[in-house]
C-alpha positions in Angstrom: 31.2 19.6 -93.5 34.0 22.4 -94.1 34.8 25.2 -90.8 33.5 28.9 -91.4 36.2 29.6 -93.1 37.7 26.9 -95.0 36.8 27.6 -98.6 37.9 30.2 -101.5 34.7 31.7 -100.7 36.0 33.2 -97.3 39.0 34.7 -98.3 38.6 38.6 -98.3 40.3 40.6 -101.6 43.8 41.5 -101.1 44.4 44.0 -98.6 47.1 46.2 -100.5 45.8 46.6 -103.6 42.1 44.9 -103.7 43.0 42.0 -105.9 40.7 38.3 -105.5 42.9 36.2 -103.3 43.6 31.9 -103.7 44.3 29.3 -101.9 47.8 26.7 -102.4 48.9 24.2 -100.2 52.5 23.6 -100.8 53.2 19.6 -100.8 56.9 20.3 -99.0 60.2 19.4 -99.8 62.3 16.6 -97.8 62.2 17.4 -94.2 59.6 20.0 -94.3 56.0 19.8 -93.4 53.7 20.4 -96.2 51.3 23.8 -95.7 48.7 26.1 -97.0 49.3 30.1 -98.3 46.7 32.2 -99.6 47.9 35.3 -102.1 46.5 37.7 -104.1 46.1 37.0 -108.1 46.8 40.8 -108.8 49.6 41.8 -106.6 51.2 38.4 -105.7 51.3 39.3 -101.6 51.0 35.9 -99.8 49.7 35.4 -96.1 51.6 33.5 -93.6 52.2 30.2 -94.1 50.1 28.0 -92.1 50.0 24.0 -91.0 46.2 23.8 -91.7 44.3 25.9 -94.6 41.7 27.6 -92.1 44.9 29.0 -90.2 46.0 30.3 -93.4 42.8 31.7 -94.3 42.2 33.2 -90.8 46.2 35.1 -91.2 45.0 36.3 -94.6 41.4 37.7 -93.3 43.2 39.4 -90.2 45.2 41.5 -92.7 41.9 42.9 -94.9 38.4 44.3 -93.8 37.5 43.9 -97.4 35.6 41.2 -98.1 34.1 39.2 -101.3 30.8 40.5 -102.8 
């Protein structure tokens, strides 16, 4: 079962433009670990890169108070 903040529905709107956010898993390059990052689909603002999906979502949501409706 997913944790409280681990799905796209849990992402707040962009703190800069109000756009819808999505999450991307970067597979990493040789010598680097894969990571997750949340980004705005409108203005392309990005949240912090994190090893865990839940941490990337939490990092994004800390920047915004605009919950998805």
